[in-house]
C-alpha positions as CSV (number, residue, x, y, z in Angstrom):
1,X,25.3,39.8,-94.7
2,X,22.4,41.7,-92.1
3,X,23.9,44.8,-93.0
4,X,23.6,44.3,-96.8
5,X,20.0,43.0,-96.3
6,X,19.2,46.1,-94.4
7,X,20.7,48.2,-97.1
8,X,18.5,46.5,-99.8
9,X,15.2,47.3,-98.0
10,X,16.3,50.9,-97.3
11,X,18.0,52.1,-100.1
12,X,15.4,54.6,-101.2
13,X,15.9,56.8,-97.8
14,X,20.0,55.5,-98.1
15,X,21.2,58.7,-99.2
16,X,19.5,60.9,-97.1
17,X,20.2,59.0,-94.1
18,X,23.9,59.0,-95.1
19,X,23.8,62.8,-95.2
20,X,22.4,63.0,-91.9
21,X,25.2,61.3,-90.3
22,X,27.7,63.6,-91.9
23,X,25.5,66.2,-90.8
24,X,25.7,65.0,-87.6
25,X,29.3,64.7,-87.2
26,X,30.2,68.3,-88.3
27,X,27.6,69.5,-85.8
28,X,30.2,67.7,-82.9
29,X,33.3,68.9,-84.8
30,X,32.0,72.6,-84.0
31,X,31.0,71.5,-80.7
32,X,34.0,70.3,-79.8
33,X,35.7,73.1,-81.7
34,X,39.2,73.6,-79.7
35,X,40.3,69.7,-80.9
36,X,43.0,69.6,-83.6
37,X,42.3,66.2,-84.3
38,X,38.8,67.0,-85.8
39,X,39.7,69.9,-87.8
40,X,40.2,67.0,-91.1
41,X,36.5,66.6,-91.3
42,X,35.2,68.5,-94.1
43,X,32.7,68.5,-97.0
44,X,35.2,67.1,-99.6
45,X,35.7,63.8,-98.5
46,X,33.4,61.0,-97.2
47,X,32.4,60.8,-93.4
48,X,34.0,57.4,-93.5
49,X,37.4,58.6,-94.2
50,X,37.8,60.7,-91.4
51,X,40.1,60.2,-88.6
52,X,38.2,58.2,-85.5
53,X,35.0,57.5,-87.3
54,X,34.4,53.7,-89.1
55,X,31.6,52.5,-91.0
56,X,30.0,49.3,-91.8
57,X,30.6,48.9,-95.8
58,X,31.7,52.0,-96.2
59,X,28.4,53.9,-95.9
60,X,27.1,53.7,-92.1
61,X,28.6,55.5,-89.6
62,X,29.1,52.7,-86.5
63,X,32.0,53.8,-84.4
64,X,33.6,56.8,-83.0
65,X,37.3,56.1,-81.8
66,X,38.1,59.9,-80.3
67,X,39.6,58.5,-77.4
68,X,42.7,61.1,-75.8
69,X,42.1,63.7,-78.5
70,X,42.4,66.5,-76.5
71,X,38.8,67.2,-76.4
72,X,36.6,70.1,-74.4
73,X,33.5,71.0,-73.8
74,X,30.4,68.5,-72.8
75,X,28.7,65.8,-75.0
76,X,26.8,66.9,-77.4
77,X,23.2,65.7,-77.3
78,X,23.0,64.8,-80.8
79,X,25.6,62.2,-80.9
80,X,22.6,59.7,-80.9
81,X,21.0,61.3,-84.3
82,X,23.8,58.8,-85.2
83,X,21.3,55.9,-85.0
84,X,23.1,53.0,-85.9
85,X,26.2,53.7,-83.2
86,X,27.4,50.5,-81.6
87,X,30.9,51.9,-80.5
88,X,31.9,55.5,-78.8
89,X,35.0,55.8,-76.7
90,X,35.5,59.6,-75.7
91,X,37.9,58.5,-72.7
92,X,40.9,60.4,-71.7
93,X,40.1,64.1,-72.8
94,X,39.3,67.0,-70.9
95,X,34.9,66.3,-71.0
96,X,33.2,68.2,-68.6
97,X,29.6,68.9,-67.3
98,X,26.7,65.6,-66.8
99,X,26.3,62.7,-68.9
100,X,23.4,63.1,-71.4
101,X,20.2,61.1,-70.6
102,X,19.9,61.1,-74.4
103,X,23.0,58.7,-74.3
104,X,20.0,55.9,-74.1
105,X,19.2,57.2,-77.4
106,X,21.6,55.2,-79.0
107,X,19.7,52.1,-79.2
108,X,22.5,49.9,-81.0
109,X,25.4,51.1,-78.3
110,X,27.6,47.8,-77.2
111,X,30.6,50.0,-76.0
112,X,30.9,53.0,-74.1
113,X,34.3,54.6,-72.5
114,X,33.3,57.9,-71.0
115,X,36.6,57.0,-68.7
116,X,39.1,59.5,-67.3
117,X,37.5,63.0,-68.3
118,X,36.2,65.7,-66.0
119,X,32.2,64.2,-65.7
120,X,30.1,64.8,-62.5
121,X,27.0,64.7,-61.0
122,X,24.7,61.4,-61.0
123,X,25.1,58.9,-63.4
124,X,21.7,58.4,-65.5
125,X,19.7,55.4,-64.6
126,X,18.7,55.2,-68.3
127,X,22.3,54.4,-69.0
128,X,21.4,50.5,-67.0
129,X,18.3,49.8,-69.0
130,X,20.2,49.8,-72.4
131,X,19.9,46.5,-73.8
132,X,22.6,46.3,-76.0
133,X,25.7,47.8,-74.0
134,X,28.6,45.4,-73.2
135,X,31.1,47.6,-71.8
136,X,30.8,50.7,-69.6
137,X,33.9,52.4,-68.8
138,X,32.8,55.6,-66.6
139,X,35.9,55.5,-64.3
140,X,38.2,58.2,-63.5
141,X,35.8,61.0,-63.7
142,X,33.9,62.9,-60.5
143,X,30.4,61.3,-60.7
144,X,28.4,61.7,-57.4
145,X,25.8,60.2,-55.9
146,X,24.3,56.8,-55.4
147,X,24.6,54.4,-57.6
148,X,21.3,54.2,-59.9
149,X,18.9,51.1,-58.3
150,X,17.1,49.9,-61.0
151,X,19.5,48.0,-62.9
152,X,18.3,45.6,-66.0
153,X,21.0,45.7,-68.5
154,X,21.7,42.2,-68.6
155,X,23.9,41.7,-71.2
156,X,26.7,43.9,-69.6
157,X,30.1,42.2,-69.6
158,X,32.3,45.1,-68.3
159,X,31.7,47.6,-65.9
160,X,34.2,50.0,-64.6
161,X,33.0,53.0,-62.3
162,X,36.2,53.5,-60.3
163,X,38.4,56.4,-59.1
164,X,34.7,58.3,-58.6
165,X,32.8,60.1,-55.5
166,X,29.9,57.6,-55.6
167,X,28.1,57.4,-52.2
168,X,25.1,55.2,-50.6
169,X,25.3,51.2,-50.6
170,X,25.5,48.8,-53.9
171,X,22.2,48.3,-54.9
172,X,20.2,44.8,-54.6
173,X,19.8,45.5,-58.6
174,X,23.6,44.7,-59.3
175,X,22.8,41.1,-59.0
176,X,20.8,41.4,-62.4
177,X,24.0,41.9,-64.1
178,X,24.0,38.4,-65.0
179,X,26.4,38.0,-67.6
180,X,28.9,40.5,-65.7
181,X,32.8,39.3,-66.3
182,X,34.7,42.1,-65.0
183,X,33.3,44.9,-62.2
184,X,34.9,47.5,-60.6
185,X,33.6,49.9,-58.3
186,X,36.9,50.8,-56.0
187,X,38.3,54.4,-55.0
188,X,34.5,55.5,-54.4
189,X,33.0,56.2,-51.0
190,X,30.5,53.3,-51.4
191,X,29.1,52.2,-47.6
192,X,26.7,49.6,-46.2
193,X,27.2,46.3,-46.2
194,X,28.2,43.9,-49.7
195,X,24.9,42.6,-51.3
196,X,24.2,39.2,-51.2
197,X,23.5,39.2,-55.2
198,X,27.1,40.6,-55.7
199,X,28.1,37.1,-55.1
200,X,26.1,35.2,-57.2
201,X,26.9,36.2,-60.1
202,X,28.2,32.9,-62.1
203,X,30.1,34.7,-64.8
204,X,32.0,37.1,-62.7
205,X,36.2,36.4,-63.0
206,X,36.9,40.5,-61.5
207,X,35.5,42.0,-59.0
208,X,37.4,45.2,-57.3
209,X,35.8,46.9,-53.9
210,X,39.0,48.7,-52.9
211,X,39.0,51.7,-50.8
212,X,35.5,52.3,-50.0
213,X,33.5,52.1,-46.8
214,X,31.7,48.9,-46.9
215,X,31.7,47.3,-43.6
216,X,30.0,44.2,-42.1
217,X,30.5,41.2,-43.2
218,X,31.8,39.2,-46.0
219,X,29.0,36.9,-47.5
220,X,29.5,33.5,-47.3
221,X,27.2,32.2,-49.7
222,X,29.7,32.1,-52.9
223,X,28.8,31.3,-56.5
224,X,31.5,33.2,-57.8
225,X,32.3,30.5,-60.2
226,X,34.3,31.5,-62.4
227,X,36.3,34.3,-60.4
228,X,39.7,34.5,-61.1
229,X,40.6,38.1,-58.5
230,X,38.9,39.8,-55.8
231,X,39.8,42.9,-54.5
232,X,38.0,43.6,-51.1
233,X,40.7,45.8,-49.1
234,X,40.6,49.3,-47.6
235,X,37.6,49.0,-46.5
236,X,35.9,48.3,-42.9
237,X,34.6,44.8,-43.1
238,X,34.4,42.8,-40.0
239,X,33.9,39.2,-39.2
240,X,35.8,36.0,-40.0
241,X,36.5,35.1,-43.4
242,X,33.6,33.1,-44.9
243,X,33.9,29.5,-45.5
244,X,32.6,30.5,-49.2
245,X,36.4,31.1,-50.4
246,X,36.9,27.0,-50.6
247,X,34.3,26.3,-53.0
248,X,36.1,28.9,-55.7
249,X,38.2,27.1,-57.8
250,X,39.7,28.9,-60.1
251,X,40.4,31.9,-57.3
252,X,43.8,33.0,-58.6
253,X,44.3,36.2,-56.3
254,X,42.6,37.3,-53.0
255,X,43.3,40.7,-51.2
256,X,41.6,41.3,-48.2
257,X,44.2,43.8,-46.5
258,X,43.4,46.7,-44.8
259,X,40.0,45.8,-43.2
260,X,38.9,44.8,-39.4
261,X,38.9,41.0,-40.1
262,X,39.3,38.8,-37.2
263,X,39.9,35.3,-36.2
264,X,43.1,33.0,-35.9
265,X,44.9,33.3,-39.3
266,X,45.5,29.4,-38.9
267,X,42.0,28.4,-39.5
268,X,41.2,31.4,-41.5
269,X,43.9,30.2,-44.1
270,X,42.0,26.6,-44.2
271,X,39.0,28.2,-46.4
272,X,41.3,30.4,-49.0
273,X,42.5,28.7,-51.7
274,X,44.2,31.2,-54.7
275,X,46.8,30.1,-56.4
276,X,49.2,33.0,-57.0
277,X,47.9,36.1,-54.7
278,X,47.1,36.5,-50.9
279,X,46.7,39.4,-49.1
280,X,45.7,39.7,-45.2
281,X,48.1,42.3,-43.7
282,X,46.1,45.3,-41.7
283,X,43.4,43.5,-40.4
284,X,42.8,42.1,-36.6
285,X,43.9,38.0,-36.8
286,X,44.9,36.5,-34.1
287,X,47.6,33.1,-34.0
288,X,50.2,32.5,-36.2
289,X,51.2,30.7,-40.1
290,X,54.5,29.6,-40.9
291,X,56.0,32.4,-43.4
292,X,58.0,29.8,-45.2
293,X,54.5,28.1,-45.9
294,X,53.4,32.0,-47.1
295,X,56.2,32.5,-49.2
296,X,56.2,29.0,-50.8
297,X,52.3,29.0,-51.5
298,X,51.9,32.8,-52.4
299,X,54.2,34.4,-55.1
300,X,52.4,37.7,-53.8
301,X,51.4,37.5,-50.7
302,X,51.1,40.5,-47.4
303,X,50.5,39.3,-43.9
304,X,51.7,41.2,-40.8
305,X,54.8,39.9,-39.0
306,X,52.1,39.7,-35.6
307,X,50.9,36.7,-37.3
308,X,53.9,34.6,-38.5
309,X,56.1,32.9,-37.4
310,X,59.2,30.8,-38.4
311,X,60.1,27.1,-39.1
312,X,63.6,27.7,-40.3
313,X,66.7,28.5,-37.7
314,X,68.0,30.3,-40.7
315,X,65.3,33.0,-40.5
316,X,66.4,36.3,-39.6
317,X,65.5,39.3,-41.1
318,X,62.7,39.8,-40.3
319,X,63.2,38.3,-36.7
320,X,60.2,36.0,-36.5
321,X,59.6,33.8,-33.2
322,X,59.5,30.0,-33.6
323,X,56.7,28.4,-34.9
324,X,57.8,25.1,-32.9
325,X,58.0,27.3,-29.4
326,X,55.3,29.4,-29.8
327,X,53.1,27.7,-27.4
328,X,50.3,30.7,-27.3
329,X,50.0,30.4,-31.1
330,X,48.0,27.4,-30.6
331,X,46.7,27.5,-26.8
332,X,43.2,28.3,-27.5
333,X,42.3,24.9,-29.4
334,X,44.4,22.6,-26.9
335,X,43.2,20.7,-23.8
336,X,43.3,22.2,-20.9
337,X,44.9,19.2,-19.3
338,X,47.5,19.1,-22.1
339,X,48.6,22.7,-20.9
340,X,49.0,22.1,-17.6
341,X,51.3,19.0,-17.7
342,X,53.3,20.7,-20.9
343,X,54.0,23.6,-18.4
344,X,55.3,21.2,-15.7
345,X,57.8,19.4,-18.2
346,X,58.7,23.2,-19.6
347,X,59.7,23.9,-16.2
348,X,62.2,20.7,-15.5
349,X,63.5,21.1,-19.5
350,X,63.9,25.2,-18.8
351,X,66.1,24.4,-15.8
352,X,68.5,21.8,-17.7
353,X,68.5,23.9,-20.7
354,X,69.6,27.2,-18.8
355,X,72.4,25.3,-18.2
356,X,73.4,23.9,-21.3
357,X,72.7,27.4,-23.0
358,X,75.2,28.9,-20.7
359,X,77.9,26.8,-22.1
360,X,76.9,26.9,-25.8
361,X,77.0,30.8,-25.7
362,X,80.5,30.8,-23.8
363,X,81.7,28.3,-26.3
364,X,80.3,30.4,-29.3
365,X,81.3,33.3,-28.7
366,X,85.2,31.8,-28.3
367,X,84.7,30.4,-31.9
368,X,82.3,32.9,-33.8
369,X,85.1,34.4,-35.8
370,X,86.1,31.2,-37.0
371,X,82.8,29.8,-38.4
372,X,81.7,32.7,-40.4
373,X,80.5,30.5,-43.0
374,X,78.5,28.2,-40.1
375,X,77.1,32.1,-39.1
376,X,75.7,33.0,-42.6
377,X,71.4,33.5,-42.3
378,X,69.9,32.2,-46.2
379,X,66.8,33.9,-46.9
380,X,65.3,32.9,-50.7
381,X,62.4,35.2,-52.3
382,X,62.4,32.7,-55.3
383,X,63.0,29.3,-55.9
384,X,66.1,28.6,-56.0
385,X,68.8,25.7,-56.9
386,X,71.6,27.3,-55.0
387,X,73.4,27.0,-51.6
388,X,75.6,29.8,-49.3
389,X,78.8,27.8,-50.2
390,X,78.1,28.3,-54.1
391,X,77.9,32.0,-53.8
392,X,80.8,32.4,-51.2
393,X,83.1,30.3,-53.2
394,X,82.4,32.7,-55.9
395,X,83.6,36.1,-54.4
396,X,86.7,36.4,-56.3
397,X,88.1,39.3,-57.2
398,X,88.0,38.2,-61.2
399,X,84.1,38.4,-60.8
400,X,83.9,41.9,-59.7
401,X,81.7,43.7,-62.2
402,X,81.4,46.8,-60.1
403,X,82.0,48.7,-56.9
404,X,80.1,51.9,-55.3
405,X,80.0,53.4,-51.4
406,X,78.0,50.2,-50.3
407,X,80.2,47.8,-51.4
408,X,81.3,45.3,-54.5
409,X,78.9,43.7,-57.0
410,X,80.1,39.9,-58.5
411,X,79.4,38.1,-61.1
412,X,78.5,34.6,-60.1
413,X,77.9,31.8,-62.2
414,X,76.6,28.1,-60.2
415,X,78.3,25.6,-62.5
416,X,75.5,23.0,-61.3
417,X,72.6,24.8,-63.2
418,X,74.4,27.4,-65.3
419,X,72.4,30.1,-64.4
420,X,74.3,33.7,-63.4
421,X,74.0,36.1,-60.7
422,X,74.4,39.5,-59.3
423,X,75.2,39.4,-56.0
424,X,76.1,42.9,-54.1
425,X,77.9,42.6,-51.2
426,X,77.3,45.0,-48.5
427,X,80.4,45.4,-45.5
428,X,79.7,47.4,-42.1
429,X,82.6,49.5,-42.3
430,X,84.0,51.5,-39.7
431,X,82.7,55.1,-41.1
432,X,79.2,53.8,-41.9
433,X,77.4,54.6,-38.9
434,X,75.2,51.8,-39.4
435,X,74.2,53.0,-43.2
436,X,75.3,49.9,-44.8
437,X,72.9,47.7,-42.5
438,X,70.0,50.5,-43.3
439,X,70.6,50.1,-46.7
440,X,70.6,45.9,-46.7
441,X,67.0,46.2,-45.1
442,X,65.5,48.5,-47.2
443,X,66.2,46.1,-49.9
444,X,65.0,43.2,-48.4
445,X,62.2,44.9,-47.2
446,X,61.1,46.3,-49.9
447,X,62.3,43.5,-53.0
448,X,61.4,40.9,-51.0
449,X,57.5,41.9,-50.7
450,X,56.6,43.3,-54.3
451,X,56.8,41.5,-58.0
452,X,57.1,43.5,-61.2
453,X,58.6,42.5,-64.6
454,X,60.2,46.5,-64.6
455,X,61.7,46.0,-61.4
456,X,64.7,43.9,-60.3
457,X,64.2,40.3,-58.8
458,X,65.5,39.8,-55.5
459,X,66.6,36.2,-55.4
460,X,67.9,35.5,-51.6
461,X,69.9,37.4,-48.9
462,X,72.7,35.8,-46.9
463,X,73.9,37.6,-43.8
464,X,76.1,37.3,-40.9
465,X,77.4,39.7,-38.0
466,X,80.1,41.3,-40.3
467,X,78.9,40.4,-44.3
468,X,75.6,41.0,-46.2
469,X,74.8,39.7,-49.3
470,X,72.5,40.4,-51.6
471,X,71.7,37.9,-54.6
472,X,70.0,39.4,-57.7
473,X,68.8,38.5,-61.4
474,X,72.1,39.4,-63.6
475,X,71.4,41.3,-66.6
476,X,74.0,41.2,-69.4
477,X,73.4,44.4,-70.5
478,X,74.0,46.3,-67.8
479,X,72.8,49.9,-66.9
480,X,71.2,52.2,-69.3
481,X,74.1,54.7,-68.2
482,X,76.5,52.3,-70.1
483,X,74.3,52.2,-73.1
484,X,74.1,56.4,-73.2
485,X,77.2,57.8,-72.0
486,X,79.9,54.8,-71.8
487,X,80.5,56.0,-76.0
488,X,81.7,59.3,-75.3
489,X,83.6,58.3,-72.2
490,X,85.3,55.5,-73.7
491,X,86.1,57.8,-76.4
492,X,87.6,60.2,-74.4
493,X,89.8,57.4,-72.7
494,X,90.8,56.2,-76.5
495,X,88.9,52.8,-75.6
496,X,86.3,51.1,-77.7
497,X,82.9,51.5,-76.4
498,X,79.2,50.0,-77.2
499,X,76.9,51.2,-80.3
500,X,74.4,53.7,-79.6
501,X,70.5,52.8,-78.8
502,X,68.2,53.4,-81.4
503,X,65.3,56.0,-80.7
504,X,62.8,52.9,-80.4
505,X,65.0,51.5,-78.1
506,X,65.0,54.1,-75.8
507,X,61.4,54.8,-76.1
508,X,60.8,51.2,-74.6
509,X,62.9,51.5,-71.9
510,X,61.6,54.7,-70.8
511,X,57.9,53.5,-70.6
512,X,59.3,50.2,-68.8
513,X,61.2,52.4,-66.0
514,X,57.5,54.5,-66.0
515,X,56.0,51.2,-65.2
516,X,57.4,49.7,-62.5
517,X,58.0,53.7,-60.7
518,X,54.2,53.5,-61.5
519,X,53.5,50.3,-59.4
520,X,55.3,51.6,-57.0
521,X,53.5,54.6,-56.5
522,X,50.5,53.6,-57.3
523,X,49.7,50.1,-56.8
524,X,51.7,48.8,-53.4
525,X,49.8,48.5,-50.2
526,X,51.7,51.7,-48.9
527,X,53.4,53.8,-51.7
528,X,57.2,53.2,-52.2
529,X,59.7,56.1,-53.1
530,X,63.1,54.6,-54.6
531,X,64.7,58.1,-54.3
532,X,67.8,57.1,-56.3
533,X,66.4,56.6,-59.9
534,X,69.3,57.2,-62.2
535,X,70.5,56.2,-65.4
536,X,72.5,53.6,-63.7
537,X,70.0,52.3,-61.9
538,X,68.0,51.0,-64.8
539,X,69.3,47.8,-65.9
540,X,68.6,46.2,-69.3
541,X,67.9,42.5,-70.3
542,X,68.3,41.0,-73.4
543,X,65.4,42.5,-75.2
544,X,66.4,45.9,-73.8
545,X,63.6,45.7,-71.2
546,X,64.3,48.1,-68.2
547,X,64.6,46.8,-64.8
548,X,64.9,49.4,-62.2
549,X,67.5,48.3,-59.4
550,X,69.0,49.5,-56.0
551,X,66.9,49.8,-53.4
552,X,68.9,51.0,-50.7
553,X,67.8,54.1,-50.1
554,X,64.0,52.8,-50.6
555,X,61.1,54.2,-48.4
556,X,57.9,52.9,-47.5
557,X,55.5,55.9,-47.0
558,X,52.9,55.8,-44.3
559,X,50.3,57.3,-46.2
560,X,48.6,57.5,-50.0
561,X,48.0,61.4,-50.3
562,X,50.7,63.7,-51.9
563,X,51.8,65.5,-48.8
564,X,55.5,65.2,-48.1
565,X,57.3,63.0,-44.9
566,X,60.3,64.5,-43.8
567,X,63.7,62.2,-44.7
568,X,66.6,61.9,-41.8
569,X,68.6,63.2,-44.3
570,X,69.5,63.7,-48.1
571,X,69.6,61.0,-50.1
572,X,70.4,60.6,-53.8
573,X,72.5,61.1,-56.4
574,X,74.0,64.8,-57.6
575,X,72.0,65.8,-60.8
576,X,68.8,63.8,-60.2
577,X,68.0,65.2,-56.7
578,X,65.0,67.3,-56.6
579,X,65.6,70.8,-55.5
580,X,62.8,70.9,-52.5
581,X,64.1,67.6,-51.3
582,X,67.6,68.9,-51.5
583,X,66.5,72.1,-49.6
584,X,63.7,70.6,-47.1
585,X,64.3,67.3,-46.6
586,X,61.0,66.7,-47.4
587,X,60.1,63.9,-49.9
588,X,56.9,62.0,-51.8
589,X,56.5,60.1,-54.7
590,X,57.1,64.0,-56.5
591,X,61.1,63.1,-55.9
592,X,61.1,60.2,-58.0
593,X,59.2,61.6,-60.7
594,X,62.0,64.6,-60.6
595,X,65.0,61.8,-60.9
596,X,62.9,59.8,-63.4
597,X,62.0,63.2,-65.7
598,X,66.4,63.8,-66.1
599,X,66.5,59.8,-67.4
600,X,63.8,61.5,-70.0
601,X,66.2,63.9,-70.8
602,X,68.9,61.6,-70.8
603,X,67.1,59.6,-73.3
604,X,66.2,62.8,-75.9
605,X,69.7,64.5,-75.7
606,X,72.5,61.9,-74.8
607,X,73.8,63.9,-71.9
608,X,74.8,63.9,-68.6
609,X,73.1,64.9,-66.2
610,X,75.7,67.4,-64.9
611,X,76.8,69.6,-67.6
612,X,80.3,70.6,-66.8
613,X,81.3,72.7,-69.6
614,X,77.5,74.7,-69.2
615,X,78.2,74.9,-65.2
616,X,74.6,73.3,-64.8
617,X,72.4,70.3,-64.6
618,X,70.8,68.7,-67.3
619,X,67.1,69.6,-65.8
620,X,68.5,73.7,-65.9
621,X,69.6,73.5,-69.3
622,X,66.9,71.6,-70.8
623,X,64.1,74.2,-69.3
624,X,66.6,76.4,-71.1
625,X,66.0,75.2,-74.4
626,X,62.3,74.6,-74.2
627,X,61.6,78.6,-73.2
628,X,63.7,79.2,-76.4
629,X,61.6,77.2,-78.3
630,X,63.4,76.3,-81.5
631,X,66.2,74.9,-79.4
632,X,64.5,72.1,-78.3
633,X,65.2,70.7,-82.2
634,X,69.0,71.5,-81.4
635,X,68.8,69.8,-78.2
636,X,67.9,66.4,-79.4
637,X,70.4,63.5,-79.7
638,X,71.6,63.8,-83.1
639,X,72.7,60.3,-83.2
640,X,69.5,58.4,-83.0
641,X,67.2,61.4,-84.4
642,X,65.4,61.0,-87.3
643,X,62.6,62.4,-89.4
644,X,60.3,59.7,-88.4
645,X,60.8,59.9,-85.0
646,X,61.3,63.5,-84.2
647,X,58.0,64.1,-82.8
648,X,58.2,61.5,-80.5
649,X,61.6,63.0,-79.4
650,X,60.0,66.2,-78.9
651,X,57.1,64.8,-76.8
652,X,59.3,63.0,-74.5
653,X,61.5,65.8,-74.4
654,X,58.8,68.0,-73.0
655,X,57.7,65.3,-70.9
656,X,60.7,65.4,-69.1
657,X,61.3,69.5,-68.7
658,X,57.8,68.7,-67.1
659,X,58.6,66.4,-64.3
660,X,61.6,68.4,-63.7
661,X,59.2,71.2,-63.0
662,X,60.6,73.5,-59.9
663,X,57.1,73.1,-58.0
664,X,56.4,69.4,-57.0
665,X,52.7,69.8,-57.8
666,X,53.7,70.7,-60.9
667,X,55.1,67.9,-61.8
668,X,52.7,64.5,-63.1
669,X,51.7,61.4,-61.3
670,X,53.7,58.5,-62.8
671,X,50.1,57.2,-63.8
672,X,50.2,60.3,-66.2
673,X,54.0,59.8,-67.5
674,X,52.9,56.2,-68.5
675,X,49.7,57.5,-70.3
676,X,51.5,60.1,-72.4
677,X,54.6,58.0,-73.3
678,X,51.7,54.9,-74.3
679,X,50.4,57.5,-76.3
680,X,53.4,58.7,-78.0
681,X,54.8,54.9,-78.8
682,X,51.0,54.1,-80.1
683,X,51.4,57.6,-82.5
684,X,54.2,55.8,-84.3
685,X,53.2,52.6,-85.2
């Protein structure tokens, strides 16, 4: 209604204003002449029909949606001659140079997204004086210097300055953002203490200051009534965990890991009430807390083993001291006279126990082979209504659904609940050289500590001296390998097979697997590399959502940079192994990206990773077709190729070629892969 009244009042000059807007947009087209997306802007049609331009009532330009349009160059100072702009999105382009002060002239602007470009120099203070701005995204650039000291944009709700090179301290005026809901300043070089003003923002729900150089103590006075998630990890914070955290009723996730916080862990945790996630690892806490309590209380957690103990006699991986006998955990809180009494009594009890333990141990060695089931250790990672006996009684030959170098996989149905699980049985093997034990521990340590929708869930593990069992969620659709190549294999044997996967499902599977890998590479405390990504290790649920499986070869990297680490031996599957890994034993996240690229080529061509008729692998064959240009069309899978999805298939094929490039540095990151695939899917919605 406001705009209709507005147009009536200014109708005499309306035509002149509209012509000015068209002229400004054509100047922007000329300024960003390299962008093919803008080539459709011309005088033969109204600017309100141009791609990326939105208008009110089909007349006044109010929004520019130009994110991810391959725009290069700088931000033109003429953009705010479009006086009625409320929305500007220039994200995910190749824009460089500075952020012009003239953006302040967009007096009605509510949304400004300049993220993921190559903008540099300082952030103009004028941006934080804009009265109407609600959303400001400057993340993923090369902005440097200190944050503006004067901040008066009281309406601002979302501010993202992450992944830049900002330094200096957090300004006191951050407290003027009275309506801020989400604030992200992570992955910069901010230093100094966290200002008390930051913890007085009543509407703040998400706060991330991770991966900076912030020091001193965490402010104790907190009026963060709406806070849902806080991440202060990877800084240099000291002191104890403040009691103020107990007054945050809606807190869902708290990450204080990788700092220098101290104090007794059991006393510190009393102040914390997050409902889902608590990460306190890599600090300087003393004392111990029950590992079982941690797992039951926090779905996602990170605690140092030195701060954990066990209340369960069955807990064996990792080996933890018993909470009941670890007296030094609580020593500081006990009166000295109690310690003396307990010590005296303990000496007497120890003498008796020595003889008893000797007899028990002697008897145990005689009978251990007859009591394998009693020796089984059960560790649950999810809430389960299943026992060791339920699992063991179902490990029959008729339930085998797969065999591999490590052992057999069984389909187990629990009668009481009707739930179905996949159980991998790993035997020691005389010729394994301890390999199976390492694979078992790799699976437990990796899958037991991570949670993601596109990574298979490890439900529990069961172990004894001569047998290891891993219990996973079961997927009726089984593996991607079966759906891509099962038909050809079955045809060669004269058997029936599964139907071909349509392209839409294939693209969604590619995106799901990419998101799982992206989580492993970029969002875990330390990057995790899988080392055996292949189509048979991508499982599919009933809706064909991808789940990365088989972490027996996974490796947790010691640092976050791209410098490769040396592996003791080559791991993986022929056809998926990156060339530099095979020749140098050096691994990093780019090793996984090569393997994932082969999967993309399987999805787009329908071919297996080794082309025996061509005497080359799929990555080599695809590169040949890519270099020949016109041969890309011939390389695509005819079973699913249609006119409507041809461009998507081409794009994913080219991405597969990039991921399997000979040079690791030339391969994209999983963040970049996810962005390309998401853009590809959205282009055809």
